[in-house]
SERO-4910 file (N, C-alpha, C, O; in steps of 0.05 Angstrom, whole numbers):
BEGIN
 pado doro    nc1    nc2    nc3   cac1   cac2   cac3    cc1    cc2    cc3    oc1    oc2    oc3
  Met    A  -1356    375   1010  -1350    403   1008  -1375    419   1001  -1390    411    984
  Ala    A  -1380    441   1016  -1404    456   1012  -1402    470    985  -1381    474    973
  Asp    A  -1427    478    975  -1428    493    950  -1413    519    953  -1414    532    974
  Leu    A  -1399    527    932  -1383    551    932  -1394    571    912  -1400    563    890
  Gly    A  -1397    596    920  -1407    616    902  -1393    642    905  -1371    643    916
  Pro    A  -1404    664    896  -1391    690    897  -1384    699    925  -1362    711    929
  Glu    A  -1402    694    945  -1396    702    972  -1371    688    983  -1354    701    995
  Glu    A  -1369    662    978  -1346    647    988  -1321    656    973  -1299    658    986
  Arg    A  -1323    662    947  -1299    671    932  -1290    699    943  -1266    704    944
  Glu    A  -1310    716    949  -1302    742    960  -1287    739    986  -1267    753    991
  Leu    A  -1297    721   1004  -1283    715   1029  -1256    703   1023  -1236    710   1036
  Phe    A  -1255    685   1003  -1230    672    995  -1209    693    987  -1186    692    996
  Glu    A  -1217    712    970  -1198    732    960  -1191    753    980  -1168    762    981
  Ser    A  -1210    761    997  -1205    784   1015  -1191    776   1040  -1174    790   1051
  Lys    A  -1197    752   1051  -1185    744   1076  -1171    717   1076  -1150    714   1087
  Ala    A  -1184    697   1062  -1172    670   1063  -1145    669   1048  -1126    656   1058
  Ser    A  -1144    681   1025  -1119    680   1009  -1096    693   1024  -1074    681   1026
  Pro    A  -1100    718   1036  -1078    729   1052  -1070    712   1075  -1046    710   1082
  Leu    A  -1090    699   1088  -1083    681   1111  -1067    657   1101  -1048    649   1114
  Tyr    A  -1075    646   1078  -1060    623   1067  -1031    632   1061  -1012    618   1067
  Glu    A  -1028    655   1048  -1001    665   1040   -984    669   1065   -960    662   1065
  Glu    A   -996    680   1086   -981    684   1111   -972    657   1123   -950    654   1132
  Thr    A   -991    637   1122   -985    611   1133   -963    597   1116   -945    584   1127
  Ala    A   -965    599   1090   -946    586   1072   -918    598   1077   -898    583   1078
  Leu    A   -916    624   1079   -890    637   1083   -878    629   1111   -854    626   1113
  Ala    A   -895    627   1131   -885    620   1158   -881    590   1161   -866    581   1178
  Gly    A   -894    574   1143   -892    545   1145   -915    532   1161   -920    508   1158
  Ala    A   -928    548   1178   -950    537   1194   -965    560   1207   -955    582   1208
  Leu    A   -989    554   1217  -1006    574   1231  -1013    561   1258  -1025    539   1259
  Lys    A  -1006    575   1280  -1012    564   1307  -1042    564   1312  -1055    584   1305
  Glu    A  -1052    542   1323  -1081    541   1328  -1091    560   1349  -1114    565   1351
  Asp    A  -1072    570   1366  -1080    589   1387  -1078    618   1378  -1081    636   1394
  Asp    A  -1074    623   1352  -1075    650   1341  -1102    662   1347  -1122    651   1338
  Pro    A  -1103    684   1362  -1130    695   1369  -1147    704   1345  -1171    706   1348
  Arg    A  -1134    709   1323  -1150    718   1299  -1168    696   1288  -1188    701   1275
  Ile    A  -1160    670   1293  -1176    648   1282  -1193    635   1303  -1206    614   1297
  Ala    A  -1193    646   1327  -1211    635   1348  -1240    642   1340  -1245    660   1324
  Glu    A  -1259    627   1351  -1287    632   1345  -1294    661   1352  -1289    670   1374
  Gly    A  -1305    675   1333  -1311    704   1336  -1288    722   1327  -1291    746   1325
  Gly    A  -1265    710   1321  -1242    726   1311  -1246    735   1283  -1263    725   1268
  Glu    A  -1230    755   1275  -1233    767   1248  -1227    747   1226  -1237    751   1203
  Leu    A  -1211    726   1230  -1204    707   1209  -1216    680   1214  -1208    660   1201
  Tyr    A  -1236    678   1232  -1248    652   1238  -1261    640   1213  -1257    616   1207
  Asp    A  -1277    655   1199  -1291    645   1175  -1271    639   1153  -1274    619   1138
  Ala    A  -1250    655   1151  -1229    650   1130  -1215    624   1136  -1210    609   1117
  Leu    A  -1209    618   1161  -1196    593   1168  -1214    569   1161  -1205    550   1149
  Asn    A  -1239    571   1168  -1258    549   1163  -1260    544   1133  -1262    521   1124
  Leu    A  -1260    565   1117  -1261    562   1088  -1236    547   1077  -1238    529   1061
  Leu    A  -1213    555   1087  -1188    543   1078  -1187    513   1087  -1177    496   1072
  Val    A  -1197    507   1111  -1197    479   1120  -1217    463   1104  -1211    440   1096
  Ser    A  -1240    475   1098  -1260    460   1082  -1250    454   1054  -1259    435   1041
  Leu    A  -1233    472   1043  -1221    468   1017  -1196    450   1017  -1185    444    996
  Asn    A  -1188    441   1042  -1164    425   1045  -1139    440   1038  -1118    428   1031
  Leu    A  -1140    466   1039  -1116    482   1034  -1099    485   1059  -1075    489   1058
  Leu    A  -1112    482   1082  -1098    480   1108  -1107    454   1121  -1131    448   1122
  Val    A  -1088    440   1133  -1094    415   1147  -1086    419   1176  -1065    428   1182
  His    A  -1104    411   1194  -1100    414   1223  -1082    391   1233  -1089    368   1232
  Asp    A  -1058    398   1243  -1040    380   1255  -1045    381   1286  -1033    398   1299
  His    A  -1063    363   1296  -1071    364   1324  -1047    360   1342  -1045    372   1364
  Glu    A  -1029    342   1334  -1006    335   1352   -989    359   1358   -980    363   1380
  Asn    A   -984    376   1338   -966    399   1341   -982    425   1344   -970    446   1346
  Ala    A  -1009    423   1345  -1026    447   1350  -1021    468   1329  -1019    492   1336
  Ile    A  -1020    460   1304  -1016    479   1282  -1033    472   1258  -1043    450   1257
  Tyr    A  -1036    491   1240  -1047    485   1214  -1025    487   1193  -1009    506   1194
  Val    A  -1023    468   1175  -1001    468   1155  -1013    471   1127  -1035    461   1122
  Pro    A   -999    485   1110  -1010    490   1083  -1006    466   1064   -987    450   1068
  Val    A  -1024    463   1045  -1023    442   1025  -1020    455    998  -1031    476    993
  Asp    A  -1006    442    980  -1002    452    953  -1029    457    940  -1045    439    936
  Pro    A  -1035    482    932  -1061    489    921  -1067    475    895  -1090    471    887
  Thr    A  -1046    467    880  -1051    454    854  -1063    426    858  -1076    416    839
  Thr    A  -1060    414    881  -1072    388    886  -1101    390    895  -1116    370    895
  Val    A  -1110    415    902  -1137    419    911  -1154    433    889  -1178    429    888
  Gln    A  -1141    449    873  -1155    466    854  -1175    450    836  -1197    459    832
  Ser    A  -1166    427    826  -1183    413    808  -1209    403    821  -1230    401    807
  His    A  -1209    399    847  -1233    389    861  -1253    412    865  -1276    407    870
  Val    A  -1243    437    864  -1261    460    866  -1271    468    838  -1295    473    834
  Ile    A  -1252    470    820  -1259    481    793  -1274    460    776  -1292    467    761
  Gly    A  -1265    434    778  -1277    414    760  -1307    412    762  -1321    414    742
  Pro    A  -1318    408    787  -1347    405    789  -1362    430    779  -1384    428    767
  Met    A  -1350    454    783  -1363    478    773  -1365    478    743  -1386    486    731
  Ser    A  -1343    470    730  -1343    469    701  -1364    451    689  -1375    455    668
  Gln    A  -1370    430    705  -1389    410    695  -1418    419    699  -1437    407    687
  Gln    A  -1423    439    715  -1451    447    720  -1464    462    697  -1488    465    697
  Gly    A  -1448    471    678  -1460    484    655  -1450    512    650  -1432    522    665
  Ala    A  -1460    524    630  -1450    550    620  -1453    572    641  -1437    590    642
  Glu    A  -1474    570    658  -1479    591    678  -1457    593    699  -1454    613    712
  Leu    A  -1441    571    702  -1419    572    722  -1392    576    710  -1372    577    724
  Leu    A  -1390    579    683  -1364    582    671  -1350    607    681  -1326    606    686
  Glu    A  -1364    629    683  -1351    653    693  -1341    650    721  -1319    659    728
  Glu    A  -1358    638    738  -1349    634    766  -1325    616    768  -1307    620    784
  Ser    A  -1325    595    751  -1303    576    750  -1277    590    743  -1257    586    756
  Ser    A  -1278    608    723  -1254    622    715  -1244    641    737  -1220    645    741
  Glu    A  -1263    653    753  -1255    670    775  -1240    654    796  -1221    663    807
  Trp    A  -1251    630    802  -1237    613    822  -1210    605    812  -1191    603    827
  Ala    A  -1207    599    786  -1181    592    775  -1162    615    778  -1138    610    785
  Arg    A  -1171    639    773  -1154    663    777  -1146    666    806  -1123    672    813
  Ala    A  -1166    661    824  -1160    664    853  -1139    644    862  -1121    650    878
  Phe    A  -1142    619    852  -1122    598    860  -1095    604    848  -1074    598    860
  Gly    A  -1095    616    824  -1069    622    812  -1051    640    829  -1027    637    828
  Gly    A  -1064    658    844  -1048    675    861  -1035    660    884  -1015    670    896
  Leu    A  -1046    637    892  -1035    622    914  -1010    606    907   -994    600    924
  Thr    A  -1007    599    881   -985    583    873   -958    596    879   -940    583    888
  Gln    A   -957    622    875   -932    636    881   -926    635    910   -903    632    919
  Ala    A   -947    638    927   -943    637    956   -933    609    964   -915    607    981
  Trp    A   -944    588    952   -935    561    958   -906    557    951   -892    544    966
  Arg    A   -898    568    928   -870    564    920   -850    578    938   -827    571    940
  Arg    A   -860    599    952   -842    613    971   -843    601    999   -828    609   1016
  Ser    A   -861    581   1002   -864    569   1029   -841    550   1036   -830    537   1018
  Pro    A   -833    550   1062   -812    531   1070   -820    502   1066   -803    484   1064
  Thr    A   -846    496   1065   -856    469   1061   -860    461   1032   -868    439   1027
  Ala    A   -855    479   1014   -860    474    986   -837    460    972   -817    453    984
  Val    A   -841    455    946   -821    441    930   -795    455    929   -794    479    923
  Arg    A   -774    441    934   -747    452    930   -734    434    909   -720    415    916
  Gly    A   -739    440    884   -731    423    862   -751    401    858   -775    406    861
  Pro    A   -742    377    852   -760    355    845   -770    339    869   -784    319    865
  Ile    A   -764    348    894   -771    333    918   -789    350    935   -783    373    941
  Thr    A   -812    339    944   -830    353    962   -834    336    987   -837    311    985
  Glu    A   -834    348   1010   -838    334   1036   -865    342   1048   -871    365   1050
  Phe    A   -881    321   1056   -906    326   1069   -907    312   1096   -893    292   1100
  His    A   -923    323   1114   -924    312   1141   -952    305   1149   -971    318   1141
  Thr    A   -954    284   1165   -979    274   1177  -1003    275   1158  -1001    262   1137
  Arg    A  -1024    289   1164  -1049    288   1148  -1045    299   1120  -1060    292   1102
  Ala    A  -1026    317   1117  -1022    328   1090  -1014    307   1070  -1017    311   1046
  Ile    A  -1002    285   1080   -993    263   1062  -1017    252   1047  -1017    250   1023
  Gln    A  -1038    244   1062  -1061    232   1050  -1076    251   1032  -1087    244   1011
  Thr    A  -1077    277   1040  -1089    297   1023  -1075    299    996  -1088    300    975
  Phe    A  -1049    299    997  -1033    300    972  -1038    275    955  -1042    277    931
  Ile    A  -1037    252    968  -1041    227    953  -1069    226    940  -1071    219    916
  Asn    A  -1089    234    955  -1116    234    943  -1118    252    919  -1130    246    899
  Gly    A  -1105    276    921  -1105    294    899  -1090    283    875  -1099    286    852
  Ala    A  -1067    270    880  -1051    259    858  -1066    236    844  -1065    235    819
  Val    A  -1079    219    859  -1094    197    847  -1118    208    831  -1124    198    810
  Ala    A  -1130    229    842  -1153    241    827  -1144    254    801  -1160    255    782
  Asp    A  -1119    262    799  -1108    274    775  -1096    254    756  -1087    261    734
  Ala    A  -1094    228    764  -1081    208    747  -1097    205    721  -1121    206    720
  Glu    A  -1082    202    699  -1094    200    673  -1089    173    659  -1105    165    642
  Asp    A  -1067    160    667  -1060    136    652  -1055    111    669  -1065     90    663
  Glu    A  -1039    114    691  -1031     90    705  -1025     96    734  -1015    117    741
  Leu    A  -1032     77    751  -1026     77    780  -1011     52    787  -1020     30    781
  Leu    A   -988     54    800   -973     32    810   -971     35    840   -962     57    850
  Thr    A   -979     15    856   -977     18    885   -964     -6    897   -968    -29    888
  Ala    A   -948     -2    917   -936    -23    933   -944    -19    962   -939      3    973
  Gln    A   -957    -39    974   -968    -36   1001   -958    -58   1019   -971    -80   1019
  Pro    A   -937    -54   1034   -929    -75   1053   -950    -79   1074   -964    -60   1082
  Gln    A   -954   -104   1082   -976   -110   1100   -972    -98   1128   -991    -90   1140
  Thr    A   -947    -96   1137   -942    -84   1163   -950    -55   1163   -942    -40   1145
  Gly    A   -967    -47   1182   -977    -20   1183  -1000    -14   1165  -1009      8   1163
  Arg    A  -1011    -36   1152  -1034    -32   1134  -1060    -37   1149  -1081    -39   1136
  Glu    A  -1059    -37   1175  -1084    -43   1190  -1102    -18   1191  -1107     -8   1213
  Leu    A  -1110     -9   1168  -1128     15   1167  -1156      7   1177  -1164    -16   1174
  Pro    A  -1171     26   1188  -1199     20   1194  -1214     13   1168  -1206     21   1146
  Ser    A  -1235     -2   1171  -1251    -10   1148  -1260     14   1132  -1260     13   1107
  Ala    A  -1267     36   1146  -1276     60   1132  -1254     71   1115  -1258     82   1093
  Gly    A  -1228     69   1125  -1206     79   1110  -1201     63   1084  -1196     75   1063
  Leu    A  -1203     37   1086  -1199     20   1063  -1222     24   1043  -1219     22   1019
  Lys    A  -1246     28   1054  -1269     33   1036  -1266     59   1021  -1272     60    997
  Ala    A  -1256     80   1034  -1251    105   1021  -1230    102   1000  -1232    113    978
  Ala    A  -1209     86   1006  -1188     81    986  -1199     66    962  -1191     71    939
  Ala    A  -1217     46    968  -1229     31    946  -1245     49    928  -1244     47    903
  Asp    A  -1261     67    940  -1278     86    924  -1260    104    907  -1265    109    884
  Arg    A  -1239    114    919  -1220    132    905  -1207    118    882  -1206    128    859
  Asp    A  -1197     93    887  -1183     79    866  -1202     69    844  -1194     69    820
  Lys    A  -1226     61    851  -1246     53    830  -1253     76    813  -1257     73    789
  Ala    A  -1255    100    824  -1261    124    808  -1240    129    787  -1245    136    765
  Ala    A  -1215    124    795  -1193    128    776  -1194    107    754  -1190    113    730
  Ile    A  -1200     82    762  -1202     60    742  -1224     66    722  -1222     61    698
  Glu    A  -1247     76    732  -1270     81    715  -1264    104    695  -1277    106    675
  Arg    A  -1244    121    702  -1235    142    683  -1217    131    662  -1209    145    643
  Gly    A  -1210    105    664  -1192     93    644  -1163     90    654  -1146     83    638
  Val    A  -1158     95    679  -1131     92    691  -1126     63    696  -1142     49    709
  Arg    A  -1103     52    687  -1095     25    693  -1082     24    721  -1067     42    728
  Met    A  -1088      3    736  -1078      2    763  -1067    -26    769  -1079    -46    764
  Arg    A  -1042    -26    780  -1029    -51    789  -1020    -46    818  -1007    -26    824
  Ser    A  -1025    -66    835  -1017    -63    863  -1003    -88    873  -1009   -111    865
  Leu    A   -983    -84    890   -967   -106    902   -972   -106    932   -971    -85    945
  Tyr    A   -976   -130    943   -978   -135    971   -959   -158    979   -948   -171    961
  Gln    A   -954   -161   1005   -940   -185   1014   -960   -208   1016   -984   -204   1017
  His    A   -950   -233   1015   -967   -256   1016   -985   -255   1041  -1008   -265   1040
  Ser    A   -976   -244   1063   -992   -243   1087  -1018   -228   1084  -1036   -232   1100
  Ala    A  -1020   -210   1064  -1044   -195   1060  -1068   -213   1053  -1091   -206   1056
  Arg    A  -1062   -237   1043  -1083   -256   1035  -1099   -265   1060  -1121   -275   1057
  Arg    A  -1088   -262   1083  -1102   -270   1108  -1115   -247   1122  -1126   -250   1144
  His    A  -1114   -223   1110  -1125   -199   1123  -1151   -192   1110  -1152   -183   1087
  Ser    A  -1173   -197   1124  -1200   -195   1113  -1206   -168   1100  -1216   -167   1078
  Pro    A  -1201   -145   1114  -1207   -119   1101  -1192   -115   1075  -1202   -103   1056
  Thr    A  -1166   -125   1074  -1151   -122   1050  -1163   -139   1028  -1164   -131   1005
  Arg    A  -1172   -163   1035  -1185   -180   1015  -1209   -167   1003  -1215   -169    979
  Asp    A  -1225   -153   1020  -1249   -140   1011  -1241   -117    992  -1254   -113    971
  Tyr    A  -1220   -102   1000  -1211    -80    982  -1202    -91    955  -1209    -80    934
  Val    A  -1186   -112    956  -1176   -124    931  -1199   -134    913  -1198   -131    889
  Ala    A  -1219   -146    926  -1242   -156    910  -1256   -133    896  -1263   -135    873
  Glu    A  -1259   -110    909  -1272    -87    897  -1256    -76    874  -1267    -72    852
  Val    A  -1231    -70    878  -1215    -58    857  -1210    -77    834  -1207    -69    811
  Ser    A  -1207   -103    841  -1203   -123    820  -1228   -126    802  -1225   -128    777
  Ala    A  -1251   -124    814  -1276   -125    798  -1278   -101    780  -1290   -103    758
  Ala    A  -1266    -79    788  -1266    -55    771  -1245    -56    749  -1247    -41    730
  Gly    A  -1226    -74    752  -1206    -77    731  -1177    -75    740  -1159    -77    723
  Ala    A  -1172    -71    766  -1144    -70    776  -1131    -98    776  -1145   -118    777
  Glu    A  -1105    -98    775  -1090   -123    778  -1075   -122    804  -1062   -102    810
  Val    A  -1077   -143    820  -1064   -144    846  -1048   -170    849  -1058   -192    842
  Arg    A  -1024   -168    858  -1007   -192    863   -994   -190    890   -993   -169    903
  Thr    A   -983   -213    899   -970   -214    925   -942   -226    922   -936   -241    903
  Leu    A   -924   -218    941   -896   -226    940   -888   -234    968   -899   -225    987
  Asp    A   -868   -253    970   -859   -262    996   -842   -241   1011   -844   -240   1035
  Glu    A   -826   -226    997   -806   -209   1010   -817   -182   1018   -838   -173   1008
  Phe    A   -803   -169   1036   -811   -142   1045   -804   -121   1024   -783   -123   1011
  Phe    A   -821   -101   1022   -815    -78   1005   -828    -54   1019   -845    -57   1036
  Asn    A   -820    -30   1011   -830     -6   1024   -855      4   1009   -859     -3    986
  Arg    A   -870     21   1022   -894     32   1011   -887     51    988   -868     66    990
  Met    A   -903     51    967   -897     68    944   -922     71    927   -937     52    923
  Ile    A   -926     95    916   -947    100    896   -934    116    873   -921    136    878
  Val    A   -939    106    849   -928    120    825   -952    128    808   -968    111    801
  Val    A   -954    153    800   -976    164    785   -965    172    757   -948    189    754
  Asp    A   -976    158    736   -970    164    708   -940    165    702   -931    178    683
  Arg    A   -924    150    718   -895    148    715   -882    176    715   -860    179    703
  Arg    A   -894    195    728   -883    222    729   -880    231    758   -865    250    764
  Leu    A   -895    218    777   -894    225    805   -894    200    822   -910    182    817
  Ala    A   -876    199    841   -875    176    860   -877    187    888   -865    208    895
  Val    A   -892    174    905   -895    181    933   -884    158    950   -894    135    948
  Ile    A   -864    163    966   -851    143    983   -849    153   1012   -851    178   1016
  Pro    A   -846    136   1032   -843    145   1059   -817    160   1063   -797    155   1049
  Gly    A   -817    178   1083   -792    192   1090   -775    174   1108   -784    152   1115
  Pro    A   -751    183   1114   -733    166   1130   -743    160   1158   -734    141   1171
  Ser    A   -760    177   1169   -770    174   1196   -795    157   1198   -806    152   1220
  Gly    A   -805    147   1175   -828    130   1175   -853    141   1162   -850    159   1145
  Thr    A   -876    132   1170   -901    139   1156   -911    167   1163   -930    176   1150
  Glu    A   -899    180   1182   -908    208   1188   -897    228   1169   -905    251   1169
  Val    A   -879    220   1151   -868    238   1131   -871    224   1104   -864    201   1101
  Gly    A   -880    239   1084   -882    229   1057   -865    246   1038   -863    270   1041
  Ile    A   -852    232   1019   -835    246   1000   -847    243    972   -851    220    963
  Ala    A   -853    265    959   -862    264    931   -838    269    913   -825    290    915
  Val    A   -833    251    895   -810    252    877   -820    257    848   -837    243    838
  Gln    A   -810    278    836   -817    285    808   -794    286    789   -796    294    766
  Glu    A   -770    277    799   -746    275    782   -749    251    764   -751    229    773
  Pro    A   -750    255    737   -756    233    718   -737    209    722   -747    186    721
  Ala    A   -712    213    727   -693    190    729   -699    174    754   -699    149    754
  Leu    A   -706    188    777   -712    173    801   -739    158    799   -741    136    808
  Val    A   -758    171    786   -784    158    783   -781    133    765   -793    112    771
  Ala    A   -765    136    744   -760    113    726   -746     90    741   -752     67    736
  Tyr    A   -728     97    759   -715     76    775   -735     62    793   -734     37    795
  Leu    A   -752     77    806   -772     65    824   -792     47    808   -800     26    817
  Val    A   -799     56    784   -817     40    767   -803     14    760   -816     -7    759
  Asp    A   -777     15    754   -762    -10    747   -761    -29    771   -764    -53    767
  Val    A   -758    -18    795   -759    -35    819   -786    -49    821   -788    -73    827
  Phe    A   -807    -33    816   -834    -44    818   -838    -66    797   -849    -87    803
  Glu    A   -830    -61    772   -834    -80    751   -819   -107    756   -830   -128    750
  Arg    A   -795   -105    768   -780   -130    774   -795   -146    796   -796   -171    794
  Ala    A   -805   -132    816   -821   -145    837   -847   -157    825   -855   -179    833
  Trp    A   -859   -142    807   -885   -151    795   -881   -177    780   -899   -194    782
  Glu    A   -859   -180    766   -854   -205    751   -851   -229    769   -858   -251    760
  Arg    A   -842   -225    793   -838   -248    812   -863   -253    828   -865   -274    841
  Ala    A   -882   -235    828   -906   -237    846   -927   -256    834   -926   -263    811
  Arg    A   -946   -263    851   -967   -282    844   -994   -268    846   -999   -253    865
  Pro    A  -1012   -274    827  -1039   -261    827  -1054   -265    853  -1056   -288    863
  Phe    A  -1065   -244    864  -1079   -245    889  -1104   -262    887  -1111   -277    905
  Thr    A  -1118   -260    864  -1143   -274    861  -1140   -304    855  -1160   -318    855
  Asn    A  -1115   -312    850  -1110   -341    845  -1108   -356    872  -1089   -351    887
  Thr    A  -1126   -374    877  -1125   -389    902  -1123   -419    897  -1130   -435    915
  Glu    A  -1113   -426    874  -1109   -455    868  -1090   -467    888  -1071   -454    898
  Arg    A  -1095   -493    895  -1079   -506    915  -1049   -506    909  -1033   -502    927
  Thr    A  -1042   -510    883  -1014   -511    876  -1001   -484    882   -979   -484    893
  Met    A  -1014   -462    875  -1002   -436    880  -1000   -430    910   -981   -419    920
  Met    A  -1021   -437    925  -1021   -432    954   -999   -448    968   -987   -439    987
  Asn    A   -994   -473    957   -971   -488    968   -945   -475    962   -927   -475    978
  Asp    A   -943   -463    938   -918   -449    931   -914   -425    949   -892   -419    958
  Ile    A   -936   -410    955   -934   -387    973   -925   -396   1001   -908   -383   1013
  Ala    A   -936   -418   1011   -928   -429   1037   -898   -435   1037   -885   -430   1057
  Arg    A   -889   -447   1016   -860   -454   1014   -843   -429   1013   -821   -428   1025
  Glu    A   -852   -408    999   -837   -383    998   -835   -370   1026   -814   -360   1033
  Gln    A   -857   -370   1041   -856   -359   1068   -839   -375   1086   -825   -364   1103
  Arg    A   -840   -402   1083   -823   -419   1100   -793   -413   1093   -777   -411   1111
  Ala    A   -787   -411   1068   -759   -406   1059   -749   -379   1070   -727   -377   1079
  Met    A   -767   -359   1070   -759   -333   1080   -755   -333   1110   -737   -320   1121
  Thr    A   -771   -349   1124   -768   -352   1153   -740   -364   1159   -727   -355   1178
  Ile    A   -733   -384   1144   -706   -397   1147   -684   -376   1142   -665   -375   1158
  Arg    A   -687   -360   1121   -666   -340   1116   -664   -320   1138   -642   -312   1146
  Met    A   -687   -312   1150   -686   -293   1172   -671   -304   1196   -656   -291   1210
  Leu    A   -676   -330   1201   -663   -344   1224   -633   -346   1219   -617   -340   1237
  Ile    A   -625   -354   1195   -597   -358   1189   -582   -331   1190   -559   -330   1198
  Glu    A   -595   -310   1180   -582   -284   1180   -582   -270   1207   -570   -249   1210
  Gly    A   -596   -282   1227   -594   -273   1254   -612   -248   1260   -606   -234   1279
  His    A   -633   -244   1245   -650   -221   1250   -667   -226   1275   -674   -249   1282
  Ser    A   -674   -204   1289   -692   -206   1312   -720   -214   1303   -727   -211   1279
  Asp    A   -736   -223   1321   -764   -230   1315   -780   -206   1303   -793   -209   1283
  Pro    A   -778   -182   1316   -793   -159   1305   -785   -153   1276   -801   -147   1259
  Val    A   -758   -153   1271   -749   -147   1244   -758   -169   1224   -767   -163   1202
  Ser    A   -755   -194   1233   -763   -217   1215   -793   -215   1209   -802   -220   1187
  Ala    A   -809   -210   1230   -838   -208   1226   -845   -186   1207   -863   -190   1189
  Lys    A   -832   -163   1209   -837   -141   1190   -830   -149   1162   -845   -142   1143
  Arg    A   -808   -163   1159   -800   -171   1132   -820   -190   1119   -824   -189   1094
  Leu    A   -833   -206   1135   -854   -224   1124   -881   -212   1124   -900   -223   1113
  Gly    A   -884   -188   1137   -910   -175   1139   -930   -189   1157   -954   -188   1153
  Val    A   -919   -201   1179   -937   -215   1198   -931   -204   1226   -912   -189   1230
  Ser    A   -947   -212   1245   -942   -204   1273   -919   -221   1284   -912   -242   1274
  Ala    A   -907   -211   1306   -886   -225   1319   -895   -253   1329   -880   -272   1329
  Arg    A   -920   -254   1338   -931   -280   1347   -933   -300   1324   -927   -324   1327
  Thr    A   -942   -290   1301   -944   -308   1278   -917   -318   1269   -913   -341   1263
  Phe    A   -897   -300   1270   -870   -308   1263   -859   -329   1282   -846   -348   1274
  Ala    A   -865   -325   1308   -857   -345   1328   -869   -372   1322   -857   -393   1327
  Gly    A   -894   -372   1312   -907   -397   1304   -893   -410   1281   -890   -435   1280
  Tyr    A   -883   -394   1261   -868   -405   1239   -843   -419   1249   -836   -441   1240
  Val    A   -829   -406   1269   -805   -417   1280   -811   -443   1295   -796   -463   1293
  Ala    A   -833   -444   1309   -841   -468   1324   -846   -491   1305   -839   -514   1310
  Asp    A   -858   -485   1282   -863   -506   1262   -837   -517   1251   -834   -541   1247
  Leu    A   -817   -500   1247   -791   -509   1238   -777   -526   1259   -764   -546   1253
  Lys    A   -779   -518   1284   -767   -534   1306   -779   -562   1306   -765   -582   1309
  Ala    A   -805   -563   1303   -819   -590   1302   -810   -606   1278   -805   -630   1280
  Glu    A   -807   -592   1255   -799   -606   1230   -771   -618   1232   -766   -640   1222
  Tyr    A   -753   -603   1245   -725   -612   1247   -719   -624   1274   -695   -629   1281
  Asp    A   -739   -629   1291   -736   -642   1317   -715   -627   1333   -697   -640   1344
  Ala    A   -719   -601   1336   -700   -584   1351   -715   -571   1374   -738   -564   1371
  Glu    A   -702   -570   1397   -714   -558   1421   -708   -528   1423   -724   -513   1435
  Thr    A   -685   -519   1413   -678   -491   1415   -671   -481   1387   -669   -496   1367
  Arg    A   -669   -454   1385   -663   -442   1359   -634   -449   1351   -628   -453   1327
  Phe    A   -617   -452   1371   -589   -460   1365   -588   -487   1353   -575   -492   1332
  Gln    A   -603   -506   1364   -604   -533   1353   -616   -532   1325   -608   -547   1307
  Leu    A   -637   -516   1321   -649   -513   1295   -629   -503   1275   -627   -514   1253
  Gly    A   -614   -482   1282   -595   -471   1263   -573   -491   1257   -564   -494   1234
  Tyr    A   -564   -506   1277   -543   -526   1273   -552   -548   1255   -538   -556   1236
  Thr    A   -576   -558   1260   -587   -580   1244   -591   -572   1215   -583   -586   1196
  Met    A   -602   -548   1210   -605   -538   1183   -578   -535   1169   -575   -540   1145
  Gly    A   -558   -525   1184   -532   -522   1173   -520   -549   1165   -507   -551   1144
  Gln    A   -523   -569   1182   -513   -596   1176   -526   -607   1151   -513   -622   1135
  Leu    A   -552   -600   1147   -566   -611   1124   -564   -594   1099   -574   -600   1078
  Gly    A   -550   -571   1102   -546   -553   1079   -570   -537   1072   -573   -528   1049
  Val    A   -588   -533   1091   -613   -518   1086   -606   -488   1088   -595   -479   1109
  Ser    A   -612   -472   1068   -606   -444   1067   -630   -426   1065   -628   -402   1069
  Gly    A   -653   -437   1057   -676   -421   1051   -676   -409   1024   -693   -393   1017
  Arg    A   -656   -416   1008   -654   -406    980   -656   -428    960   -650   -424    936
  Glu    A   -665   -451    968   -666   -474    950   -686   -469    928   -683   -481    906
  Gln    A   -706   -452    932   -726   -447    911   -718   -425    892   -731   -422    871
  Asp    A   -696   -411    897   -687   -389    880   -677   -399    854   -668   -383    837
***
């Protein structure tokens, strides 16, 4: 983010703030609005709002969408406050300028309606980054392996963000599926945050993505998938999600533990879950997702079971396991 001073604040107050308020009330700003085209009267105001992450460009829908200013404000005001006494006055002016945006956000169709907030596409990560940056005590994260194929740069940025929180004294615990142990970028990420003080464990069963900040805010996927994020601030709901996390955490195994005995236990747990998926009649894509592996890897698990029980087809495999009383729950 570029240095901000009186000139930028004047632009912010005179043109950028009204543009943000207009966008918040409408829910979005069309990218073909002639006022924000290069040379247009609001071109500089748009660039300032985008640079501050107050507006996020949704390329797919050709619009700019507003972001909650309270998640951005600290990243503008905090560094200024740290620069010394000469910036205190400017910092307070920016705080006042941001204060006027909060009311606009609350009137926005995309803003909080009670304890639930909905975010779309790129605004999700912007909100998460802001929430993690504001964490004071604890971060709980659950990351299913399916869909975790982020670019290395994305995982590196996540590692830097999470290490910064840990260095501030924030405790961090993360859950992955067992399959994450075979994903090299994830192993690198875990090594970095573990060295900083985070605790990471893995579990055999499928769970959904979740981030809980200071046990006051939870971020979960929307019903349509990863393109929608739901921020939950209702204390009872957050407490319920924390309880779900804690129960899973107790059953999980430390990521950094690679002793042969534990790795054998993990292999048995994945084998047992494969059997349960077969017995329950799930399709290969659904079963693979539950185990956090590719469909090809899951087919390999099934082939191993066929060889183990001397079966040529899945029907024969199911019949043989049924005759032998194999359920996939013997380790429970």
